[in-house]
C-alpha positions in Angstrom: 0.0 0.0 0.0 1.1 3.6 -0.6 0.9 6.4 1.9 -1.7 8.2 -0.1 -4.0 5.2 -0.1 -3.7 4.8 3.7 -4.2 8.6 4.2 -7.3 8.5 2.0 -8.8 5.6 4.0 -8.3 7.2 7.4 -8.8 10.8 6.1 -5.4 11.8 7.4 -2.9 14.4 6.2 0.5 13.3 4.8 3.9 14.7 5.8 6.4 13.3 3.4 6.3 11.1 0.3 2.7 10.2 -0.7 4.1 7.4 -2.9 6.0 5.7 -0.1 5.0 2.0 -0.1 4.7 -0.5 2.8 4.1 -4.2 2.7 3.1 -5.1 6.3 2.5 -3.6 9.7 5.2 -3.4 12.4 6.0 -2.0 15.9 7.5 1.5 15.9 10.7 0.5 17.6 11.5 -2.5 15.5 9.8 -1.6 12.1 11.7 -1.8 8.8 11.5 0.6 5.9 8.7 -1.4 4.2 6.5 -1.5 7.3 3.6 0.7 8.7 3.7 1.7 12.4 1.8 4.0 14.7 3.0 6.3 17.5 0.9 6.8 20.6 3.0 6.9 23.7 0.7 9.5 25.4 3.8 11.8 25.8 4.7 14.3 23.1 8.4 14.2 23.9 8.6 10.4 23.8 6.5 10.3 20.6 8.9 12.7 18.8 12.0 10.9 20.1 10.6 7.5 18.9 9.7 8.9 15.5 13.2 10.3 15.0 14.7 6.9 15.8 12.3 4.6 13.9 13.1 2.9 10.6 9.5 2.5 9.7 8.5 3.6 6.2 5.2 5.1 7.3 4.0 6.2 10.7 0.5 7.2 11.7 0.9 9.8 14.4 -1.1 12.5 16.3 -2.2 15.5 14.3 -1.4 17.9 17.1 2.3 17.2 16.7 2.3 18.6 13.1 4.5 21.6 13.7 7.2 19.7 15.6 7.0 16.8 13.1 7.9 19.2 10.2 11.2 19.8 11.9 12.3 16.2 11.7 14.7 15.7 8.8 15.1 12.4 6.9 12.3 10.8 9.0 9.5 8.4 7.9 6.5 9.5 5.9 3.9 10.5 8.4 0.2 10.4 8.3 -1.5 12.8 10.8 -4.5 11.4 12.6 -6.9 12.5 15.4 -6.7 9.0 16.9 -3.4 7.3 15.8 -3.9 3.9 17.4 -7.5 3.7 16.4 -6.8 4.5 12.8 -3.9 2.0 12.8 -6.3 -0.7 14.0 -8.7 0.3 11.2 -6.0 -0.1 8.6 -5.0 -3.5 10.0 -8.6 -4.8 10.1 -9.4 -3.6 6.6 -6.2 -4.5 4.7 -4.1 -7.0 6.6 -6.2 -9.1 9.0 -8.1 -12.1 7.7 -11.3 -12.2 9.6 -13.5 -15.3 9.3 -16.8 -15.0 11.1 -18.4 -18.3 11.7 -20.1 -20.5 14.4 -17.7 -23.2 15.5 -19.2 -26.7 15.3 -17.8 -27.3 18.9 -20.0 -24.5 20.4 -23.2 -25.2 22.3 -26.1 -22.9 21.7 -29.3 -23.3 23.8 -32.9 -22.8 22.8 -34.4 -19.4 22.1 -31.0 -17.8 21.6 -31.2 -14.8 19.2 -28.1 -14.2 17.1 -27.5 -11.0 15.1 -25.6 -10.7 11.8 -21.8 -11.5 11.5 -21.5 -13.2 14.9 -18.2 -15.0 15.4 -18.5 -17.9 17.9 -15.2 -19.7 18.7 -14.7 -23.4 19.8 -16.2 -24.6 23.1 -18.4 -21.6 23.7 -21.5 -22.2 25.7 -24.5 -19.9 25.2 -27.5 -20.8 27.5 -31.2 -20.5 26.7 -32.7 -17.1 26.0 -29.5 -15.1 25.4 -29.8 -12.2 23.0 -26.7 -11.3 20.9 -26.4 -8.3 18.6 -24.5 -7.8 15.4 -20.8 -8.2 14.8 -20.2 -9.8 18.2 -17.1 -12.0 18.8 -17.2 -14.7 21.5 -13.8 -16.3 22.0 -13.0 -19.9 23.0 -14.5 -21.4 26.2 -16.6 -18.4 27.1 -19.9 -19.2 28.9 -22.8 -16.8 28.4 -26.1 -16.7 30.2 -25.3 -19.2 33.0 -26.9 -18.9 36.4 -25.0 -17.1 39.1 -24.3 -17.7 42.7 -27.4 -16.6 44.6 -29.1 -18.4 47.5 -31.6 -17.8 50.2 -30.8 -19.1 53.7 -33.2 -20.3 56.4 -32.7 -20.2 60.2 -31.0 -23.6 60.0 -28.4 -22.3 57.5 -29.9 -24.4 54.7 -29.5 -22.9 51.2 -32.0 -22.6 48.4 -30.9 -21.5 45.0 -32.7 -18.4 43.6 -33.8 -19.2 40.0 -32.4 -16.9 37.3 -35.6 -16.1 35.3 -34.3 -13.2 33.2 -31.7 -13.1 30.4 -28.4 -11.8 29.1 -28.4 -9.1 26.4 -25.2 -8.4 24.4 -25.5 -5.4 22.1 -23.7 -4.8 18.8 -19.9 -4.9 18.3 -19.1 -6.5 21.7 -15.9 -8.7 22.0 -15.9 -11.3 24.8 -12.5 -12.9 25.8 -11.8 -16.6 26.2 -12.8 -18.3 29.4 -15.0 -15.5 30.5 -18.3 -16.2 32.2 -21.3 -13.8 32.1 -24.4 -14.6 34.1 -28.0 -13.9 33.2 -30.3 -11.9 35.4 -32.6 -13.1 38.1 -35.6 -10.8 37.5 -34.0 -8.2 35.2 -31.4 -8.8 32.4 -27.7 -8.6 32.5 -26.7 -6.1 29.8 -23.4 -5.4 27.9 -23.5 -2.1 26.0 -22.6 -1.5 22.4 -18.9 -1.7 21.5 -17.8 -2.9 24.9 -14.7 -5.2 25.0 -14.3 -7.9 27.7 -10.9 -9.5 28.3 -10.2 -13.2 29.0 -10.9 -14.9 32.3 -13.4 -12.4 33.6 -16.5 -13.2 35.7 -19.5 -10.9 35.3 -22.4 -11.4 37.7 -26.1 -11.4 37.3 -28.0 -8.2 36.5 -24.7 -6.3 35.9 -25.2 -3.4 33.4 -22.1 -2.3 31.5 -22.4 0.8 29.3 -21.2 1.4 25.8 -17.5 1.3 24.6 -16.1 0.1 27.9 -13.0 -2.0 28.3 -13.0 -4.7 31.0 -9.5 -6.2 31.1 -8.6 -9.8 31.9 -9.1 -11.5 35.3 -11.7 -8.9 36.4 -14.6 -9.9 38.7 -17.7 -7.8 38.7 -20.3 -8.9 41.3 -24.0 -8.8 40.7 -26.2 -5.7 40.1 -23.3 -3.4 39.5 -23.8 -0.5 37.0 -20.9 0.8 34.9 -21.1 3.9 32.8 -20.1 4.4 29.2 -16.4 4.7 28.2 -15.1 3.3 31.4 -11.8 1.3 31.6 -11.3 -1.3 34.2 -7.7 -2.6 34.4 -6.7 -6.3 34.9 -7.3 -8.2 38.2 -9.8 -5.7 39.5 -12.7 -6.7 41.8 -15.9 -4.8 42.1 -18.4 -5.4 44.9 -22.0 -6.1 44.2 -24.5 -3.3 43.7 -21.8 -0.6 43.0 -22.4 2.3 40.7 -19.5 3.4 38.5 -19.9 6.6 36.4 -18.9 7.3 32.8 -15.3 7.8 31.8 -13.9 6.2 34.9 -10.4 4.7 35.0 -10.0 1.8 37.5 -6.3 1.0 38.1 -4.8 -2.5 38.0 -5.7 -4.8 40.8 -8.2 -2.4 42.4 -10.9 -3.5 44.9 -13.9 -1.3 44.4 -16.3 -1.2 47.4 -17.9 2.3 47.0 -19.7 4.1 44.2 -17.4 6.0 41.8 -18.3 9.4 40.3 -18.1 10.2 36.7 -14.6 10.9 35.3 -12.7 9.6 38.4 -9.5 7.7 38.4 -9.3 5.2 41.3 -6.8 2.6 42.4 -5.8 0.5 45.4 -7.4 -2.0 47.8 -9.8 -0.6 48.7 -9.9 1.7 45.7 -9.5 5.4 46.4 -9.5 8.5 44.1 -6.0 9.0 42.8 -5.1 12.1 44.9 -6.2 10.5 48.1 -4.3 7.3 47.2 -1.1 9.3 46.5 -1.5 11.2 49.9 -1.9 7.9 51.8 1.1 6.4 50.0 3.2 9.4 50.9 2.1 9.3 54.5 2.9 5.5 54.7 6.4 6.1 53.3 7.0 8.7 55.9 5.9 6.4 58.7 8.2 3.7 57.3 11.1 6.1 56.9 11.2 5.5 53.1 12.3 8.2 50.6 9.6 9.3 48.2 
């Protein structure tokens, strides 16, 4: 592909040779002259240093760096984008990746399951009765969808009686569910995964959880029942969220966090138990002082 073809596809602006050709994608730090890379290190100084050093033929990079990029001599051809990594992913999906959407013969699909268009179901997936799945959903190997969760009533003798899960699981369009992930159906109201949300491998999502649109739930995360998560929220790996918690939109939950209280919109939290980032930093500083450690 030529730079001008890539730029036309992502509606980006070219700095350099529009006829520059690449054959394959590569990582910025290891790319060769016939490879396409992207630069998105979330730090302008690091981005510029990496672009100066790269041997990539074409680099998709952030549009706001345009003035500084013009000062780089003998660098790669650059394509300016509003969302470098996102557009790099679009190019890979459309021109390099071979996507085959199908239902594996090794999958189990129960009765009254509704499947949308272009659903990709990998081997050993189990989808229980009544699950509703939208369009362009990917369900990776060994995922279990619509199972009953852990919910029991107890009498005065300590005997347990399972509460039947009589509702369903609803998965909206463009959701991606990682391998070995379990998502439970609701008891009296449905469990819902919003449009465009991505779930990593080995996650456990409880009954009647509602996850908004375009969220990322990274691997090994546990979300207990009846939790609500707003749109565009990112939950880092190994996090645990207590039942009936409300997490707002655009929240960032740090790696390994234990969330036991509601989280306001736009917050960044981390720790066990999870605290807003400034409070977490203050506690860490005080702890270091008590221990006699340097900051």
